[in-house]
Structure formats: C-alpha cells, structure tokens
C-alpha positions in Angstrom: 30.7 -22.9 -13.1 27.3 -23.4 -11.4 25.4 -22.8 -14.7 27.6 -25.4 -16.4 26.9 -28.0 -13.7 23.2 -27.3 -13.9 23.2 -27.8 -17.6 25.0 -31.1 -17.2 22.8 -32.4 -14.4 19.4 -31.5 -15.9 16.6 -33.3 -14.2 17.1 -34.9 -10.8 15.2 -37.3 -8.5 15.4 -37.3 -4.7 15.0 -40.2 -2.3 14.2 -40.3 1.4 16.0 -43.3 3.0 14.5 -43.6 6.5 16.3 -46.4 8.3 16.3 -47.7 11.8 19.6 -45.9 12.7 19.4 -42.9 10.5 17.5 -40.8 8.0 19.0 -39.6 4.7 17.9 -37.6 1.7 19.8 -38.3 -1.5 19.6 -36.7 -4.9 20.4 -38.7 -8.1 20.9 -38.0 -11.8 18.4 -40.3 -13.6 20.5 -40.4 -16.7 23.6 -41.8 -15.0 22.2 -43.1 -11.7 25.0 -41.1 -10.0 24.6 -39.6 -6.5 24.6 -35.8 -6.7 24.2 -34.7 -3.1 22.9 -36.1 0.3 22.6 -35.4 4.0 22.2 -37.8 6.9 20.9 -37.5 10.5 21.2 -40.2 13.1 18.0 -41.4 14.8 17.7 -42.2 18.5 16.3 -45.5 19.7 14.6 -45.7 23.0 14.5 -48.8 25.2 11.9 -48.1 27.9 12.0 -51.7 29.2 14.1 -54.8 28.4 13.2 -56.0 24.9 11.2 -52.9 24.0 12.4 -50.8 21.2 10.8 -47.5 20.3 11.4 -44.3 18.3 9.7 -40.9 18.3 7.7 -40.5 15.1 8.0 -36.7 15.3 11.8 -37.0 15.5 11.7 -39.2 12.4 9.6 -36.7 10.5 11.7 -33.8 11.6 14.8 -35.6 10.5 13.3 -36.0 7.0 12.6 -32.3 6.7 16.1 -31.5 8.0 17.8 -33.9 5.5 15.8 -32.4 2.6 16.6 -28.8 3.6 20.3 -29.5 4.2 20.7 -31.4 0.9 19.0 -28.6 -1.0 21.4 -26.1 0.7 24.4 -28.3 -0.4 23.1 -28.2 -4.0 23.6 -24.5 -3.7 23.7 -22.9 -7.1 22.4 -26.0 -8.7 18.7 -25.3 -9.3 16.7 -27.3 -6.9 13.7 -26.9 -9.2 15.4 -29.6 -11.2 14.2 -32.2 -8.6 11.2 -33.6 -10.4 10.1 -36.4 -7.9 10.8 -37.9 -4.5 10.8 -41.6 -3.6 10.6 -43.0 -0.1 12.4 -46.0 1.3 11.8 -47.0 4.9 12.5 -49.4 7.7 9.7 -52.0 7.5 7.3 -53.4 10.1 7.8 -50.4 12.5 4.3 -49.4 13.6 2.8 -45.9 14.2 -0.7 -44.9 15.2 -1.6 -41.2 15.0 -4.5 -38.7 15.3 -5.8 -37.7 11.9 -7.3 -34.4 13.3 -4.2 -33.1 15.1 -1.4 -35.0 13.3 0.0 -36.1 16.7 1.4 -39.6 17.2 -0.7 -41.4 19.9 2.4 -43.4 21.1 6.0 -43.9 20.1 6.7 -45.9 17.0 7.1 -49.6 18.0 10.2 -50.7 16.1 10.5 -54.0 14.1 13.0 -55.3 16.6 10.6 -54.9 19.6 9.8 -58.1 21.6 7.0 -57.0 23.9 4.4 -59.0 21.9 5.9 -62.4 22.5 3.1 -63.5 24.9 0.6 -62.4 22.3 2.3 -64.4 19.6 2.4 -67.5 21.8 -1.3 -67.2 22.6 -2.4 -66.5 19.0 -0.2 -69.4 17.7 -2.3 -71.9 19.7 -5.5 -70.7 17.9 -4.2 -71.4 14.4 -5.2 -74.9 13.2 -2.1 -77.0 12.5 -3.6 -78.2 9.2 -4.7 -74.8 8.1 -2.1 -72.1 8.8 -4.2 -69.4 7.1 -1.8 -66.7 8.4 1.2 -68.1 6.5 -0.9 -69.1 3.5 -2.3 -65.6 3.0 0.7 -63.5 4.1 3.8 -65.7 3.4 4.9 -64.9 7.0 5.3 -66.8 10.2 3.5 -65.5 13.3 6.2 -63.5 14.9 6.9 -60.3 17.0 8.7 -59.0 13.9 5.6 -58.0 12.0 3.2 -55.0 12.4 -0.1 -56.8 13.2 0.9 -57.9 16.7 2.5 -54.5 17.5 -0.7 -52.8 16.4 -2.8 -55.2 18.5 -0.7 -54.4 21.5 -1.2 -50.6 21.0 -4.9 -51.1 20.6 -5.1 -53.2 23.8 -2.8 -51.2 26.0 -2.7 -47.5 25.1 -5.8 -45.6 26.3 -5.1 -42.7 23.8 -5.1 -45.2 20.9 -8.3 -46.9 22.1 -10.1 -43.5 22.5 -9.0 -42.3 19.1 -10.2 -45.5 17.4 -13.6 -45.2 19.2 -13.9 -41.6 18.0 -12.7 -42.4 14.4 -9.6 -40.3 14.8 -6.9 -43.0 14.6 -4.8 -43.9 11.6 -2.3 -46.7 11.4 0.7 -46.9 9.2 4.3 -48.2 8.9 6.9 -45.4 8.6 6.2 -44.9 4.9 2.6 -44.1 5.6 3.4 -41.8 8.4 5.8 -39.9 6.2 3.7 -39.7 3.1 0.6 -38.5 5.1 2.7 -35.9 7.0 4.6 -34.6 3.9 1.5 -34.3 1.8 -0.4 -32.1 4.2 -1.0 -34.2 7.4 -4.2 -33.1 9.2 -4.8 -30.7 6.3 -5.5 -33.3 3.6 -2.6 -35.7 3.9 -2.7 -38.9 1.8 -3.1 -42.0 3.9 -1.5 -44.8 1.9 1.2 -47.4 1.7 2.6 -49.5 -1.0 2.3 -53.3 -1.6 5.8 -54.0 -0.3 5.2 -52.4 3.1 1.7 -53.8 3.3 3.0 -57.3 2.8 5.0 -57.0 6.0 2.1 -56.3 8.3 0.6 -59.8 8.6 -2.8 -58.2 7.6 -2.3 -58.2 3.8 -3.2 -61.0 1.4 -0.2 -61.2 -0.9 -2.3 -63.1 -3.6 -5.2 -60.6 -3.9 -3.0 -57.6 -2.9 -5.7 -56.4 -0.5 -6.2 -56.1 3.3 -7.7 -59.4 4.4 -10.9 -59.3 6.5 -10.2 -62.7 8.2 -6.7 -61.6 9.2 -7.9 -58.3 10.6 -10.5 -60.1 12.6 -7.9 -62.6 13.9 -5.6 -59.9 15.1 -8.6 -57.7 16.2 -7.6 -54.8 14.0 -10.3 -52.4 12.8 -9.9 -52.1 9.0 -11.0 -48.5 9.0 -7.6 -47.4 10.4 -5.6 -49.0 7.6 -4.1 -47.0 4.8 -5.1 -47.5 1.1 -2.6 -49.8 -0.7 -1.0 -48.5 -3.9 1.7 -49.7 -6.3 5.4 -48.9 -5.6 5.6 -46.4 -8.4 2.8 -43.8 -8.9 2.1 -40.2 -7.7 0.7 -40.4 -4.2 0.6 -36.6 -3.6 2.6 -33.4 -3.6 5.0 -32.1 -1.0 3.1 -29.4 1.0 6.0 -27.6 2.8 9.7 -27.0 2.7 12.3 -26.4 -0.1 10.6 -29.0 -2.3 7.0 -27.8 -1.9 4.9 -28.9 -4.9 7.2 -31.8 -5.9 5.4 -35.2 -6.3 6.1 -38.1 -4.0 5.9 -40.9 -6.5 7.9 -43.9 -5.3 7.5 -46.0 -2.2 9.3 -49.2 -1.3 10.2 -51.0 1.9 14.0 -50.7 2.3 14.8 -54.2 1.2 12.6 -54.1 -1.9 14.2 -50.8 -2.7 17.7 -52.3 -2.5 16.5 -55.2 -4.8 15.4 -52.6 -7.4 18.5 -50.5 -6.9 20.7 -53.6 -7.5 18.7 -54.1 -10.8 17.5 -57.6 -9.6 14.6 -57.6 -12.0 15.0 -61.2 -13.3 13.7 -64.3 -11.6 16.6 -65.8 -9.7 18.6 -62.7 -9.0 19.4 -61.9 -5.4 20.9 -59.3 -3.1 22.0 -59.0 0.5 21.8 -55.8 2.4 23.9 -55.2 5.5 22.2 -52.6 7.6 20.9 -52.6 11.2 19.7 -56.1 10.3 20.7 -58.2 7.3 18.3 -59.1 4.6 18.8 -61.5 1.7 16.1 -61.3 -1.0 15.8 -63.4 -4.2 13.4 -62.4 -6.9 11.0 -65.3 -7.7 9.2 -63.5 -10.5 5.4 -63.5 -10.7 5.0 -66.6 -8.6 5.0 -67.0 -4.8 7.4 -69.6 -3.6 6.6 -70.8 -0.1 9.7 -71.8 1.8 10.2 -75.2 3.4 13.3 -74.0 5.2 12.3 -71.0 7.3 12.3 -68.2 4.8 9.6 -65.6 4.2 7.5 -65.1 1.0 7.1 -61.4 0.4 6.1 -58.8 -2.3 9.3 -57.7 -4.0 7.8 -54.7 -6.0 5.0 -53.5 -8.3 6.4 -50.7 -10.4 3.2 -49.1 -11.6 -0.6 -49.4 -11.1 -0.9 -51.5 -14.3 2.3 -53.4 -13.9 2.5 -57.0 -12.6 3.6 -57.8 -9.1 6.9 -59.5 -8.4 7.5 -61.7 -5.4 10.6 -62.6 -3.4 12.0 -65.2 -1.0 13.6 -63.4 2.0 15.8 -64.4 4.8 15.9 -61.9 7.7 18.6 -61.5 10.3 17.7 -59.2 13.2 21.2 -58.1 14.2 23.8 -57.1 11.7 25.1 -53.5 11.9 23.4 -53.3 15.2 26.1 -55.5 16.7 28.7 -52.8 15.8 26.6 -50.2 17.5 26.4 -52.5 20.5 30.1 -52.9 20.6 30.4 -49.1 20.5 27.6 -48.0 22.8 27.3 -50.9 25.3 30.8 -52.4 25.6 32.9 -49.4 24.6 35.2 -51.6 22.6 35.2 -49.1 19.7 34.6 -45.4 19.6 33.4 -45.3 16.0 31.7 -47.9 13.8 34.7 -47.8 11.4 37.1 -49.0 14.1 35.8 -52.5 14.0 37.6 -53.2 10.7 40.9 -51.9 12.1 40.6 -54.2 15.2 39.6 -57.2 13.1 42.6 -56.6 10.8 45.0 -56.6 13.7 44.4 -60.3 14.4 43.0 -61.7 11.2 41.2 -64.4 13.1 38.7 -64.9 15.9 41.2 -67.3 17.5 38.3 -69.8 18.1 35.9 -67.2 19.5 32.3 -67.3 18.2 29.6 -64.6 18.6 25.9 -65.3 18.2 24.2 -61.8 18.4 20.7 -63.1 19.1 19.7 -60.0 21.0 16.2 -60.2 19.7 16.0 -64.0 19.4 16.9 -65.7 16.1 15.0 -64.8 12.9 15.5 -66.8 9.7 15.9 -69.7 9.3 15.2 -70.7 12.9 12.4 -68.3 14.1 13.6 -69.0 17.6 12.4 -66.3 20.1 14.0 -68.1 23.1 17.6 -67.5 21.8 19.8 -64.8 23.3 23.3 -63.5 22.3 26.3 -65.5 23.4 30.1 -65.2 23.0 31.8 -68.6 23.4 35.2 -70.2 22.8 36.9 -67.6 25.0 40.4 -68.2 26.3 43.0 -66.2 28.2 44.3 -65.0 24.9 41.0 -63.6 23.7 40.9 -59.8 23.5 38.7 -57.1 21.9 40.3 -57.6 18.5 39.1 -61.3 18.5 35.6 -60.2 19.6 35.5 -57.6 16.8 36.6 -60.3 14.3 34.0 -62.7 15.6 31.3 -60.1 15.3 32.0 -59.7 11.6 32.2 -63.4 11.1 28.8 -63.7 12.8 27.2 -61.6 10.1 28.7 -63.8 7.4 27.7 -67.1 9.1 24.1 -65.8 9.4 24.1 -65.0 5.7 25.4 -68.4 4.9 22.5 -70.1 6.8 20.0 -68.1 4.8 21.7 -68.7 1.5 21.8 -72.4 2.2 18.0 -72.4 2.9 17.3 -70.3 -0.2 19.3 -72.6 -2.4 17.4 -75.6 -1.1 14.0 -73.9 -1.6 14.9 -72.8 -5.2 16.9 -75.8 -6.3 19.4 -73.5 -8.2 22.4 -72.3 -6.1 23.5 -68.7 -6.5 26.7 -68.4 -8.4 27.6 -65.1 -6.7 26.0 -62.8 -4.1 25.3 -59.1 -4.8 25.6 -57.0 -1.7 24.9 -53.4 -0.5 24.4 -51.4 2.6 26.6 -49.3 4.9 28.6 -52.2 6.2 29.8 -53.2 2.7 32.5 -50.5 3.1 34.2 -52.9 5.4 36.6 -54.9 3.2 37.4 -57.4 5.9 33.7 -58.2 6.2 33.3 -58.6 2.4 36.3 -60.9 2.1 35.0 -63.0 5.1 31.7 -63.2 3.4 33.2 -64.6 0.2 35.3 -67.1 2.2 32.4 -68.4 4.3 29.9 -68.6 1.4 32.7 -69.9 -0.9 31.3 -68.0 -3.8 32.2 -64.5 -5.1 30.7 -61.5 -3.4 30.1 -58.4 -5.7 29.2 -55.0 -4.6 28.4 -51.8 -6.6 31.0 -49.0 -6.3 28.0 -46.7 -5.5 26.6 -48.4 -2.4 23.5 -46.3 -1.9 21.3 -48.9 -3.7 18.3 -48.6 -1.2 17.9 -44.9 -1.9 18.6 -45.5 -5.6 15.8 -48.0 -5.8 13.3 -45.6 -4.3 14.5 -42.8 -6.7 14.1 -45.2 -9.7 10.5 -46.0 -8.7 9.8 -42.3 -8.2 11.4 -41.2 -11.4 9.7 -43.9 -13.5 6.2 -43.2 -12.2 3.4 -42.3 -14.7 3.2 -38.5 -14.8 6.9 -38.1 -13.9 8.7 -40.2 -16.5 12.3 -39.0 -16.1 13.8 -42.4 -15.3 13.5 -45.3 -17.8 13.4 -48.8 -16.3 13.6 -50.5 -19.7 16.5 -53.0 -19.7 18.3 -51.4 -22.6 18.2 -48.0 -20.7 19.6 -49.2 -17.4 23.2 -48.4 -16.8 25.6 -51.2 -16.2 26.7 -51.1 -12.5 30.4 -51.1 -11.9 31.2 -53.8 -9.3 34.0 -54.6 -6.9 34.5 -58.3 -6.6 35.7 -60.5 -3.7 36.8 -64.0 -4.4 37.1 -66.8 -1.8 40.6 -67.0 -0.5 40.5 -70.0 1.8 39.9 -73.7 1.0 36.4 -75.2 1.1 37.3 -77.5 4.0 38.4 -74.7 6.3 35.2 -72.8 5.4 33.1 -75.8 6.3 34.9 -76.3 9.7 34.3 -72.7 10.7 30.7 -72.8 9.7 30.0 -76.1 11.5 31.5 -74.7 14.7 29.3 -71.6 14.4 26.3 -73.9 14.1 27.3 -75.5 17.5 27.4 -72.0 19.0 23.9 -71.2 17.6 22.5 -74.3 19.3 23.9 -73.2 22.6 22.2 -69.8 22.2 18.7 -71.3 22.2 16.4 -71.8 25.1 17.7 -69.0 27.3 14.3 -67.4 27.9 11.2 -69.2 28.9 7.6 -68.2 29.5 4.5 -69.2 31.5 1.3 -68.6 29.6 -1.7 -67.0 31.2 -4.1 -69.8 32.1 -6.8 -68.8 29.7 -4.3 -67.9 27.0 -6.0 -64.6 26.3 -3.6 -61.6 26.0 -6.6 -59.2 26.1 -6.8 -59.5 29.9 -3.8 -57.2 30.0 -5.7 -54.4 28.3 -7.3 -53.5 31.6 -4.0 -53.1 33.3 -1.8 -50.0 33.3 1.0 -50.1 30.7 3.7 -50.5 33.3 2.3 -53.8 34.5 2.5 -55.3 31.0 6.3 -55.8 31.0 6.3 -59.4 32.3 3.8 -60.6 29.7 5.2 -58.5 26.9 8.8 -59.7 27.4 8.2 -63.4 27.7 9.9 -65.6 25.1 8.7 -69.1 24.1 11.1 -72.1 24.4 11.4 -73.7 21.0 9.9 -72.7 17.7 7.1 -75.2 17.8 4.4 -72.6 18.2 5.6 -70.7 15.2 3.9 -73.3 13.0 4.0 -71.0 10.0 7.7 -71.8 9.6 8.8 -75.5 9.3 
C-alpha cells in the first residue's frame, strides 16, 4: 500500500508557515497542489508590560524543527526523500537581533503588534517635512509602531546586549524569515543571512523602487546597515537544511505570510485580491508592476518577485491588527469560550448582535485610520445582551473592518471588486463568511483547501531555479475549487449596520494620550534601565495627524 502511495505522490514540496499564534509544516504535491501531511504547534506570546508583545525566538525555531520532524513521522512509509524543496512563510515585521557567533538571540522577538515604540514614532514624525514625506515615498508605509525599523531602533537604544554586540560586530538583525533561514542553514556555522523582497518591504528601511536597503532611511532610524540581511527574490535557493529529517534539502522559497497567501490564491493578475483572516486581517490587491500610492490610508508593498530575473509585483494592502486575536481574547481573557471553534456555535444561537457593536482596537486602529490612540470598546449593551451577542458582534467586527478597507481600496483603484477571495483559519467559520458577504454586499469565495499561505510558500520553493518541480505557468496551474457565499440581506440593512459600526469606531478613538519629552529625543531613554522605559514606550498619540504618511 505504501509503495503504491509513494508512486502516486512522486515529488513533494514542504512549507514552513510560521505565524503569530502557531507554527506549521505542511507538505504538498506540486502536481495537484493537494496537502499530503502537516503538523502544528501553538506559539506562546509574552506580555511583559501593557502594550508590549514578545515571543521567544528559540521557541519559534524549536517549533519549526518539531513540526518538520512530526510531519515526516506522519508521512511514515512515504519516502521523505521525495521532499525536494522547502518554502518559508512568516509573520511579518516581527523583529529579532541575534549573536552571529553563538546563534543566541540577544532579546526576545518584538512582535508586530507591539506598541512600546509609540513615543519614538511621535518624535520621529515631527522631523519628517510635511512637503517631503521621504519615508512614505520610499517605503510605501506610514510611520507606525507596526513596522520593524522602530522596533529595531528601540532594541539598539535600550538593550545593552544588543548595543555591545553591534559594537563588536556580532549582531545580526532579521525578521522571522531571516532568523529561520540563518538557523536552518547552519546558524553560527555558516548560516545564510538573507531575507526576501516582501519581508524587506515591511521594515521601513527598504526602498521599494530600487529594491535595496536605503542609506537615508537607515540613517533616519539610526540603524547600522552592517547588521541587515542580504535581500533576495522570493523564489531561489538560499541554502540547504543542515540538520534534522530533511538535512540537505534546499530552502528555496520565502514570502511574508500575506504575500504567500496572494500567491497561493493565484492572484497573479493586476486587480486580483484576497483577504486573509489570521491573528490580524490583511486584504491585498495585486497592482502589477506599478506602485499605487493610496489616498485613503492603505499601504503600498511588494507583493512578490518569483525569481532573481523575474519582475517585481506590487500590491495595495489594508491591515487590521486584531482579527482571530479577538477570538483568542474571548477565550483566554474573558473565558466566554473554551475553544476557538465555540464562537460560531454561540453566534449561531442568536443570529444577531442585538444592537451590540465591538471595536477590537486593542493595538490602536490600523488601516484605514492609523489611529494609535484608539482602544477596544463594546457598546450598545442592554440588559438583554449576553455572551452570544458579544460573540456575534466579534465576528461582525472583522467583517466591518474588512468593509472599511475594501471601500478604501475601491476608491484608490477606481474599479470595485466584484467578489472577495478569502483564506486563513477563520474562514472555516461559516457564520463569519456569510456575515462578510452580507456586509460587503458582494460574493465571498474561499478555496476548499484553505492552506493558501503555506501553499504559496511551497509554490515559490518548488518553482525556484535549480528545483523546478512546480510550474507557475498559467496553463499548468490547477483551477481551485471554491465555496461561494452570496449576500442574503438587502443593501439597505447592510448599510445601516455598517454606518452604526462607524459610529462605534469614532467612539473608540482618543482613549490614550501622551506627553512628549521636551526635547522630543527618544534617545535620552537609552541611558535608563529597561524597566523605566514603560511610560515612554506605551504612550499613544491623540489623533493621526503626526502619521503624515497616511492621509
């Protein structure tokens, strides 16, 4: 039986999907794009102070090794030598600095959701000329706590081990993809220090036009260029696995998770878009070979570059900080549910929020507002409101946030989307998918195989020069079977619910205020112990006026 399976499967491609909440390793058949086997490990998040979010880089690395080993065990009699390449997809913007001589992280990974750099953002915003926002012009990004540059600046200013390692030329910086590739290809014994263009474009240090690290940006953020990884395409052989069950297998694909999902959804044409429902929620629209700069609060980012000699594709992106994270919050903080799956059951019991609206602005509001002063609120409560209504309102909140981004994207591009392609763990929730179709008032379509993020990374790895087991030619790409959700309410009701949500969003703003240091220089905190930095690192700015990169 095993021999028959092996003959049918032939060559395989693996993908590491390292997300904010979990790590997974998945193995695909490149001929059919079918998932053959996988394993998942949940990742802990640490909250050492209010607004700080960290993870242990060594735990992340160990989870990758564990997932690979367990998946290979599950393959059993299926010959694991059939795995010809490995792709990596990762949570973006999360920042790691490590010692290249010992392989040890010099501090925890500072997660993309982290808010400690708000005072830094406020101070830096004042030094950007209003008529020459060179940060947005070069990077496509607003100045925000979201991106890696300010996290790295904080580490350089506040962690003595990082400062010492930089002085002694031992420090390396990377987003999670860089940390994994360096470690998996040998670490301190010859590991490859690189990243790909999609991850580099999320650092605020990368020029998305020249596709290079930018000297002016590095000087602005006070980041030494010598600690940065080399930038490669999203599909090429970076190095070979140096340990474990897949030793000797090339790592040949690398994409930030949202770019990977765009590839996995086969959004290769200008105008195609997808929305991923993970810890956050991310809507990307392929804009082809041209950068479109948003007038409505969206980001311009690198979508992919599938080969050293292949052209770069760009995307417009709307980012929502809290999506699946709200379900985890209901489970871990409020105890309303015991498992993430229960939220669908609770929401189904009532079928309505009964006028309850939830704005989960736990980390401020991202696109299209870029409003760091916002905080989460639940409003419209009555004596009749119960946990079922809050569960329903939580799902509605994800849909309303997506509607805001889609509206902004339609205005920027001038051509409304006729349907929305979706993926991510939360798309298993049928109530959520139907709500999304109702609130957008366009069909929502999702692939029956929802692992599109990992699939995109596998496609990039399998298609790389020197591997060549996965064809990305249009005629060779398998048609994806879709499940379709049509709007079931009238347009007027959809608009009333959406306009009420917008009222709730307005009430969520302005909750956190800050007093700037008199000289506006965050570097004064570099001489203080880390513990004293909390007040400055947590402050949030009233209004989005200082985020001049986003209108």
